[in-house]
TIRO-2110 file (N, C-alpha, C; in Angstrom, 1 decimal):
// TIRO-2110
78.1, 139.7, -4.2, N, 1, A
77.7, 140.3, -3.0, CA, 1, A
78.4, 139.6, -1.8, C, 1, A
78.5, 138.2, -2.0, N, 2, A
79.0, 137.4, -0.9, CA, 2, A
80.4, 137.9, -0.5, C, 2, A
81.3, 138.1, -1.4, N, 3, A
82.7, 138.5, -1.1, CA, 3, A
82.7, 139.9, -0.5, C, 3, A
81.8, 140.8, -0.9, N, 4, A
81.8, 142.2, -0.4, CA, 4, A
81.4, 142.2, 1.1, C, 4, A
80.5, 141.3, 1.5, N, 5, A
79.9, 141.4, 2.9, CA, 5, A
80.3, 140.2, 3.8, C, 5, A
81.3, 139.5, 3.4, N, 6, A
81.6, 138.3, 4.1, CA, 6, A
82.8, 138.4, 5.1, C, 6, A
83.4, 139.5, 5.2, N, 7, A
84.6, 139.7, 6.0, CA, 7, A
84.2, 140.5, 7.3, C, 7, A
84.6, 141.7, 7.3, N, 8, A
84.4, 142.6, 8.5, CA, 8, A
82.9, 142.7, 8.8, C, 8, A
82.1, 142.9, 7.8, N, 9, A
80.7, 143.0, 8.0, CA, 9, A
80.1, 141.8, 8.7, C, 9, A
80.4, 140.6, 8.2, N, 10, A
79.9, 139.4, 8.8, CA, 10, A
80.5, 139.3, 10.3, C, 10, A
81.8, 139.5, 10.4, N, 11, A
82.4, 139.4, 11.8, CA, 11, A
81.8, 140.4, 12.8, C, 11, A
81.6, 141.6, 12.3, N, 12, A
81.0, 142.6, 13.2, CA, 12, A
79.5, 142.4, 13.5, C, 12, A
78.7, 141.9, 12.5, N, 13, A
77.3, 141.6, 12.8, CA, 13, A
77.2, 140.4, 13.7, C, 13, A
78.1, 139.4, 13.6, N, 14, A
78.1, 138.3, 14.5, CA, 14, A
78.5, 138.7, 15.9, C, 14, A
79.4, 139.6, 16.0, N, 15, A
79.8, 140.1, 17.4, CA, 15, A
78.6, 140.8, 18.0, C, 15, A
77.8, 141.6, 17.2, N, 16, A
76.7, 142.3, 17.8, CA, 16, A
75.5, 141.4, 18.2, C, 16, A
75.5, 140.2, 17.5, N, 17, A
74.4, 139.3, 17.8, CA, 17, A
74.8, 138.1, 18.5, C, 17, A
76.0, 138.2, 19.1, N, 18, A
76.6, 137.1, 19.9, CA, 18, A
75.8, 136.9, 21.2, C, 18, A
76.0, 135.8, 22.0, N, 19, A
75.3, 135.6, 23.2, CA, 19, A
75.6, 136.8, 24.2, C, 19, A
76.8, 137.4, 24.2, N, 20, A
77.1, 138.5, 25.1, CA, 20, A
76.4, 139.8, 24.7, C, 20, A
76.1, 140.0, 23.4, N, 21, A
75.6, 141.3, 22.9, CA, 21, A
74.1, 141.3, 22.4, C, 21, A
73.5, 140.1, 22.3, N, 22, A
72.2, 140.0, 21.6, CA, 22, A
71.1, 140.9, 22.3, C, 22, A
71.1, 140.9, 23.6, N, 23, A
70.1, 141.7, 24.3, CA, 23, A
70.2, 143.2, 24.0, C, 23, A
71.5, 143.7, 24.0, N, 24, A
71.7, 145.1, 23.7, CA, 24, A
71.3, 145.4, 22.3, C, 24, A
71.7, 144.5, 21.3, N, 25, A
71.4, 144.7, 19.9, CA, 25, A
69.9, 144.7, 19.7, C, 25, A
69.2, 143.8, 20.4, N, 26, A
67.7, 143.7, 20.3, CA, 26, A
67.1, 145.0, 20.8, C, 26, A
67.6, 145.5, 21.9, N, 27, A
67.1, 146.8, 22.4, CA, 27, A
67.3, 147.9, 21.4, C, 27, A
68.4, 148.0, 20.7, N, 28, A
68.7, 149.0, 19.7, CA, 28, A
67.7, 148.8, 18.6, C, 28, A
67.4, 147.6, 18.2, N, 29, A
66.4, 147.4, 17.1, CA, 29, A
65.0, 147.9, 17.5, C, 29, A
64.6, 147.6, 18.7, N, 30, A
63.3, 148.1, 19.2, CA, 30, A
63.2, 149.6, 19.2, C, 30, A
64.3, 150.2, 19.7, N, 31, A
64.4, 151.7, 19.6, CA, 31, A
64.4, 152.2, 18.2, C, 31, A
65.1, 151.5, 17.3, N, 32, A
65.2, 151.9, 15.9, CA, 32, A
63.8, 151.9, 15.3, C, 32, A
63.0, 150.9, 15.6, N, 33, A
61.7, 150.8, 15.1, CA, 33, A
60.8, 151.9, 15.6, C, 33, A
60.9, 152.2, 16.9, N, 34, A
60.1, 153.3, 17.5, CA, 34, A
60.5, 154.7, 16.8, C, 34, A
61.7, 154.9, 16.5, N, 35, A
62.2, 156.1, 15.9, CA, 35, A
61.9, 156.2, 14.4, C, 35, A
62.1, 155.1, 13.7, N, 36, A
62.0, 155.1, 12.2, CA, 36, A
60.8, 154.5, 11.6, C, 36, A
59.9, 154.0, 12.4, N, 37, A
58.6, 153.4, 11.9, CA, 37, A
58.9, 152.0, 11.3, C, 37, A
58.0, 151.7, 10.5, N, 38, A
58.0, 150.3, 9.9, CA, 38, A
59.3, 150.0, 9.3, C, 38, A
59.8, 148.8, 9.6, N, 39, A
61.1, 148.3, 9.1, CA, 39, A
61.0, 147.7, 7.7, C, 39, A
62.0, 148.0, 6.9, N, 40, A
62.2, 147.2, 5.7, CA, 40, A
63.6, 146.7, 5.6, C, 40, A
63.8, 145.6, 5.0, N, 41, A
65.1, 144.9, 5.0, CA, 41, A
66.3, 145.9, 4.6, C, 41, A
67.3, 145.8, 5.4, N, 42, A
68.5, 146.5, 5.2, CA, 42, A
68.7, 147.8, 5.9, C, 42, A
67.6, 148.3, 6.5, N, 43, A
67.6, 149.7, 7.1, CA, 43, A
68.4, 149.7, 8.4, C, 43, A
68.5, 148.6, 9.1, N, 44, A
69.1, 148.6, 10.4, CA, 44, A
70.6, 148.4, 10.4, C, 44, A
71.1, 147.8, 9.3, N, 45, A
72.6, 147.5, 9.2, CA, 45, A
73.5, 148.7, 9.5, C, 45, A
73.2, 149.8, 8.8, N, 46, A
74.1, 150.9, 9.0, CA, 46, A
73.9, 151.6, 10.3, C, 46, A
72.8, 151.4, 11.0, N, 47, A
72.7, 151.9, 12.4, CA, 47, A
73.6, 151.1, 13.3, C, 47, A
73.6, 149.8, 13.1, N, 48, A
74.5, 148.9, 13.9, CA, 48, A
76.0, 149.1, 13.6, C, 48, A
76.3, 149.3, 12.3, N, 49, A
77.7, 149.4, 11.8, CA, 49, A
77.8, 150.7, 11.0, C, 49, A
77.9, 151.8, 11.7, N, 50, A
77.9, 153.1, 11.1, CA, 50, A
79.2, 153.5, 10.4, C, 50, A
80.3, 152.8, 10.7, N, 51, A
81.6, 153.2, 10.1, CA, 51, A
81.9, 152.3, 8.9, C, 51, A
82.3, 152.9, 7.8, N, 52, A
82.7, 152.1, 6.6, CA, 52, A
83.7, 151.1, 6.8, C, 52, A
84.6, 151.3, 7.8, N, 53, A
85.7, 150.3, 8.1, CA, 53, A
85.0, 149.0, 8.6, C, 53, A
83.9, 149.1, 9.2, N, 54, A
83.2, 147.9, 9.7, CA, 54, A
82.7, 147.0, 8.6, C, 54, A
82.8, 147.4, 7.4, N, 55, A
82.2, 146.7, 6.2, CA, 55, A
83.3, 146.2, 5.3, C, 55, A
84.6, 146.4, 5.7, N, 56, A
85.7, 146.0, 4.8, CA, 56, A
85.7, 144.6, 4.3, C, 56, A
86.0, 144.4, 3.1, N, 57, A
86.1, 143.0, 2.6, CA, 57, A
87.5, 142.5, 2.8, C, 57, A
87.8, 141.3, 2.3, N, 58, A
89.1, 140.7, 2.5, CA, 58, A
90.3, 141.5, 2.0, C, 58, A
90.0, 142.4, 1.1, N, 59, A
91.1, 143.3, 0.5, CA, 59, A
91.1, 144.7, 1.1, C, 59, A
90.3, 144.9, 2.1, N, 60, A
90.2, 146.2, 2.8, CA, 60, A
89.3, 147.2, 2.1, C, 60, A
88.6, 146.8, 1.0, N, 61, A
87.7, 147.7, 0.4, CA, 61, A
86.4, 147.9, 1.2, C, 61, A
85.9, 149.1, 1.3, N, 62, A
84.7, 149.4, 2.0, CA, 62, A
83.6, 149.8, 1.1, C, 62, A
83.7, 149.4, -0.2, N, 63, A
82.6, 149.7, -1.2, CA, 63, A
81.3, 149.1, -0.8, C, 63, A
81.3, 148.1, 0.0, N, 64, A
80.0, 147.5, 0.4, CA, 64, A
79.2, 148.5, 1.2, C, 64, A
79.8, 149.3, 2.0, N, 65, A
79.1, 150.3, 2.8, CA, 65, A
78.3, 151.3, 1.9, C, 65, A
79.0, 151.8, 0.9, N, 66, A
78.3, 152.7, 0.0, CA, 66, A
77.2, 152.1, -0.9, C, 66, A
77.4, 150.8, -1.2, N, 67, A
76.5, 150.1, -2.1, CA, 67, A
75.4, 149.2, -1.3, C, 67, A
75.4, 149.4, 0.0, N, 68, A
74.5, 148.5, 0.8, CA, 68, A
73.0, 148.6, 0.4, C, 68, A
72.5, 149.8, 0.2, N, 69, A
71.1, 149.9, -0.1, CA, 69, A
70.8, 149.3, -1.5, C, 69, A
71.7, 149.5, -2.5, N, 70, A
71.5, 148.9, -3.8, CA, 70, A
71.6, 147.4, -3.7, C, 70, A
72.6, 146.8, -3.0, N, 71, A
72.7, 145.4, -2.9, CA, 71, A
71.6, 144.8, -2.1, C, 71, A
71.2, 145.4, -1.0, N, 72, A
70.1, 144.8, -0.1, CA, 72, A
68.8, 144.9, -0.9, C, 72, A
68.6, 145.9, -1.8, N, 73, A
67.4, 146.0, -2.6, CA, 73, A
67.4, 145.0, -3.7, C, 73, A
68.5, 144.4, -4.1, N, 74, A
68.5, 143.4, -5.2, CA, 74, A
68.1, 142.0, -4.7, C, 74, A
68.1, 141.8, -3.4, N, 75, A
67.8, 140.5, -2.9, CA, 75, A
66.3, 140.2, -3.1, C, 75, A
65.9, 139.1, -3.6, N, 76, A
64.5, 138.8, -3.8, CA, 76, A
63.6, 139.0, -2.6, C, 76, A
62.4, 139.5, -2.8, N, 77, A
61.5, 139.8, -1.6, CA, 77, A
61.3, 138.7, -0.7, C, 77, A
61.0, 137.5, -1.3, N, 78, A
60.7, 136.3, -0.5, CA, 78, A
61.9, 135.9, 0.5, C, 78, A
63.1, 136.2, 0.0, N, 79, A
64.3, 135.9, 0.9, CA, 79, A
64.4, 137.0, 2.0, C, 79, A
64.2, 138.3, 1.6, N, 80, A
64.3, 139.3, 2.6, CA, 80, A
63.2, 139.2, 3.6, C, 80, A
62.0, 138.9, 3.2, N, 81, A
60.9, 138.7, 4.1, CA, 81, A
61.1, 137.6, 5.1, C, 81, A
61.7, 136.5, 4.6, N, 82, A
62.0, 135.3, 5.5, CA, 82, A
63.0, 135.7, 6.6, C, 82, A
64.1, 136.4, 6.1, N, 83, A
65.1, 136.8, 7.1, CA, 83, A
64.6, 137.8, 8.1, C, 83, A
63.8, 138.8, 7.6, N, 84, A
63.2, 139.8, 8.5, CA, 84, A
62.2, 139.2, 9.4, C, 84, A
61.4, 138.3, 9.0, N, 85, A
60.4, 137.6, 9.8, CA, 85, A
61.1, 136.9, 11.0, C, 85, A
62.1, 136.2, 10.7, N, 86, A
62.7, 135.4, 11.8, CA, 86, A
63.6, 136.2, 12.7, C, 86, A
64.5, 137.0, 12.1, N, 87, A
65.5, 137.7, 12.9, CA, 87, A
64.8, 138.8, 13.7, C, 87, A
63.9, 139.5, 13.1, N, 88, A
63.3, 140.7, 13.9, CA, 88, A
62.2, 140.3, 14.8, C, 88, A
61.6, 139.2, 14.6, N, 89, A
60.7, 138.7, 15.7, CA, 89, A
61.6, 138.2, 16.8, C, 89, A
62.8, 137.7, 16.5, N, 90, A
63.7, 137.3, 17.6, CA, 90, A
64.1, 138.5, 18.4, C, 90, A
64.5, 139.6, 17.7, N, 91, A
64.9, 140.9, 18.4, CA, 91, A
63.8, 141.4, 19.3, C, 91, A
62.5, 141.2, 18.9, N, 92, A
61.4, 141.7, 19.6, CA, 92, A
61.0, 140.8, 20.8, C, 92, A
61.6, 139.6, 20.9, N, 93, A
61.2, 138.7, 22.0, CA, 93, A
61.9, 139.1, 23.3, C, 93, A
61.3, 138.6, 24.4, N, 94, A
61.9, 138.9, 25.7, CA, 94, A
63.2, 138.3, 25.9, C, 94, A
63.5, 137.1, 25.3, N, 95, A
64.8, 136.4, 25.4, CA, 95, A
65.3, 136.1, 24.0, C, 95, A
65.9, 137.1, 23.3, N, 96, A
66.4, 136.9, 22.0, CA, 96, A
67.5, 135.9, 21.9, C, 96, A
67.5, 135.0, 20.9, N, 97, A
68.6, 134.1, 20.7, CA, 97, A
69.7, 134.8, 20.0, C, 97, A
70.9, 134.4, 20.2, N, 98, A
72.0, 134.9, 19.4, CA, 98, A
71.9, 134.5, 18.0, C, 98, A
72.4, 135.2, 17.1, N, 99, A
72.3, 135.0, 15.7, CA, 99, A
73.7, 134.8, 15.1, C, 99, A
74.0, 133.8, 14.3, N, 100, A
75.2, 133.6, 13.6, CA, 100, A
75.0, 133.6, 12.1, C, 100, A
75.6, 134.6, 11.5, N, 101, A
75.4, 134.8, 10.0, CA, 101, A
76.7, 134.3, 9.3, C, 101, A
76.4, 133.7, 8.2, N, 102, A
77.5, 133.3, 7.3, CA, 102, A
77.1, 133.8, 5.9, C, 102, A
77.9, 134.5, 5.2, N, 103, A
77.5, 135.0, 3.9, CA, 103, A
78.5, 134.4, 2.9, C, 103, A
78.0, 133.9, 1.8, N, 104, A
78.9, 133.3, 0.8, CA, 104, A
78.3, 133.4, -0.6, C, 104, A
79.0, 132.7, -1.5, N, 105, A
78.6, 132.7, -2.9, CA, 105, A
77.9, 131.4, -3.2, C, 105, A
76.8, 131.5, -3.9, N, 106, A
76.0, 130.4, -4.3, CA, 106, A
76.7, 129.7, -5.5, C, 106, A
76.2, 128.5, -5.8, N, 107, A
76.7, 127.7, -6.9, CA, 107, A
76.2, 128.2, -8.2, C, 107, A
75.1, 128.9, -8.2, N, 108, A
74.5, 129.4, -9.4, CA, 108, A
74.3, 130.9, -9.3, C, 108, A
73.6, 131.5, -10.2, N, 109, A
73.5, 133.0, -10.3, CA, 109, A
72.3, 133.5, -9.5, C, 109, A
71.8, 132.8, -8.4, N, 110, A
70.7, 133.2, -7.7, CA, 110, A
71.0, 133.4, -6.2, C, 110, A
70.1, 134.1, -5.5, N, 111, A
70.2, 134.3, -4.1, CA, 111, A
69.5, 133.1, -3.4, C, 111, A
70.0, 132.7, -2.2, N, 112, A
69.3, 131.7, -1.4, CA, 112, A
69.6, 131.9, 0.0, C, 112, A
68.8, 131.4, 0.9, N, 113, A
69.1, 131.5, 2.3, CA, 113, A
68.6, 130.3, 3.0, C, 113, A
69.4, 129.9, 3.9, N, 114, A
69.1, 128.7, 4.8, CA, 114, A
69.1, 129.2, 6.2, C, 114, A
68.1, 129.0, 7.0, N, 115, A
68.0, 129.4, 8.3, CA, 115, A
67.6, 128.2, 9.2, C, 115, A
68.4, 128.1, 10.3, N, 116, A
68.1, 126.9, 11.2, CA, 116, A
68.6, 127.3, 12.6, C, 116, A
67.9, 126.7, 13.5, N, 117, A
68.4, 126.8, 14.9, CA, 117, A
69.4, 125.7, 15.1, C, 117, A
70.4, 126.0, 16.0, N, 118, A
71.4, 125.0, 16.3, CA, 118, A
71.9, 125.3, 17.7, C, 118, A
72.5, 124.3, 18.3, N, 119, A
73.2, 124.4, 19.6, CA, 119, A
74.7, 124.4, 19.4, C, 119, A
75.3, 125.4, 20.0, N, 120, A
76.8, 125.4, 20.1, CA, 120, A
77.2, 125.7, 21.5, C, 120, A
78.0, 124.9, 22.1, N, 121, A
78.5, 125.0, 23.4, CA, 121, A
77.4, 125.3, 24.4, C, 121, A
76.3, 124.6, 24.2, N, 122, A
75.1, 124.6, 25.1, CA, 122, A
74.2, 125.8, 24.9, C, 122, A
74.5, 126.6, 23.9, N, 123, A
73.7, 127.8, 23.6, CA, 123, A
72.9, 127.7, 22.3, C, 123, A
71.6, 128.0, 22.3, N, 124, A
70.9, 127.9, 21.1, CA, 124, A
71.0, 129.2, 20.3, C, 124, A
71.3, 129.0, 19.0, N, 125, A
71.5, 130.1, 18.1, CA, 125, A
70.5, 130.0, 16.9, C, 125, A
70.3, 131.1, 16.3, N, 126, A
69.6, 131.1, 15.0, CA, 126, A
70.8, 131.3, 14.0, C, 126, A
70.9, 130.3, 13.0, N, 127, A
71.9, 130.4, 12.0, CA, 127, A
71.3, 130.8, 10.7, C, 127, A
72.0, 131.8, 10.0, N, 128, A
71.6, 132.3, 8.7, CA, 128, A
72.7, 132.1, 7.8, C, 128, A
72.5, 131.3, 6.7, N, 129, A
73.5, 131.1, 5.7, CA, 129, A
72.9, 131.9, 4.5, C, 129, A
73.5, 133.0, 4.1, N, 130, A
73.0, 133.8, 3.0, CA, 130, A
73.9, 133.5, 1.8, C, 130, A
73.4, 133.1, 0.7, N, 131, A
74.1, 132.8, -0.5, CA, 131, A
73.8, 133.8, -1.6, C, 131, A
74.8, 134.4, -2.1, N, 132, A
74.6, 135.5, -3.1, CA, 132, A
75.0, 134.9, -4.5, C, 132, A
74.5, 135.5, -5.5, N, 133, A
74.8, 135.0, -6.9, CA, 133, A
76.3, 134.8, -7.2, C, 133, A
76.6, 133.8, -7.8, N, 134, A
78.0, 133.5, -8.2, CA, 134, A
78.4, 134.4, -9.3, C, 134, A
79.4, 135.3, -9.0, N, 135, A
79.8, 136.3, -10.0, CA, 135, A
80.4, 135.7, -11.2, C, 135, A
81.0, 134.6, -11.1, N, 136, A
81.6, 134.0, -12.3, CA, 136, A
80.4, 133.5, -13.3, C, 136, A
79.4, 133.1, -12.8, N, 137, A
78.2, 132.6, -13.6, CA, 137, A
77.5, 133.8, -14.1, C, 137, A
77.3, 134.9, -13.3, N, 138, A
76.6, 136.1, -13.8, CA, 138, A
77.4, 136.7, -14.9, C, 138, A
78.7, 136.8, -14.8, N, 139, A
79.5, 137.3, -15.9, CA, 139, A
79.5, 136.5, -17.1, C, 139, A
79.5, 135.2, -17.0, N, 140, A
79.4, 134.3, -18.1, CA, 140, A
78.1, 134.4, -18.8, C, 140, A
77.0, 134.5, -18.0, N, 141, A
75.7, 134.7, -18.6, CA, 141, A
75.6, 135.9, -19.4, C, 141, A
76.2, 137.0, -18.9, N, 142, A
76.1, 138.3, -19.7, CA, 142, A
76.9, 138.2, -21.0, C, 142, A
78.1, 137.5, -20.9, N, 143, A
78.9, 137.3, -22.1, CA, 143, A
78.2, 136.5, -23.1, C, 143, A
77.5, 135.4, -22.7, N, 144, A
76.7, 134.6, -23.6, CA, 144, A
75.6, 135.4, -24.2, C, 144, A
74.9, 136.3, -23.4, N, 145, A
73.8, 137.1, -24.0, CA, 145, A
74.4, 138.0, -25.0, C, 145, A
75.6, 138.6, -24.8, N, 146, A
76.1, 139.5, -25.8, CA, 146, A
76.5, 138.8, -27.1, C, 146, A
77.0, 137.5, -26.9, N, 147, A
77.3, 136.7, -28.1, CA, 147, A
76.1, 136.4, -28.9, C, 147, A
75.0, 136.0, -28.2, N, 148, A
73.7, 135.7, -28.9, CA, 148, A
73.2, 136.9, -29.6, C, 148, A
73.2, 138.1, -29.0, N, 149, A
72.7, 139.3, -29.6, CA, 149, A
73.5, 139.6, -30.9, C, 149, A
74.8, 139.5, -30.8, N, 150, A
75.6, 139.9, -32.0, CA, 150, A
75.6, 138.8, -33.1, C, 150, A
75.2, 137.6, -32.8, N, 151, A
75.2, 136.6, -33.8, CA, 151, A
74.1, 136.7, -34.9, C, 151, A
END
């Protein structure tokens, strides 16, 4: 998932949550909640980035756009709840902080997230480092499982 969402998606989400745009994005989120009711993780992304091109990976593929719901649904609940709790309470605040997201591949076959506040050029940000399962390890684990079953 890290490679699928780490290029245009990451760049475009960071632009929308930059110091210059965070207030407008926060207003969109509040309106989104009023219109769509209770929020669950992943629902707002396609509202912010409605064009498949906004989701292109390093090779130009936009398959992440069509697979967003499936991929977002695969992230463990405790991680999505943590991201949602922090970012969306930020969007609801009177003075939302800009958010900087980095999406990458984890060292193992699990999801992980690190969230921290930091200062860059005198501006406080919420930083989110989302780590997705390492596909090399996931593939190796499946191959090992097949070998064990056939043995």
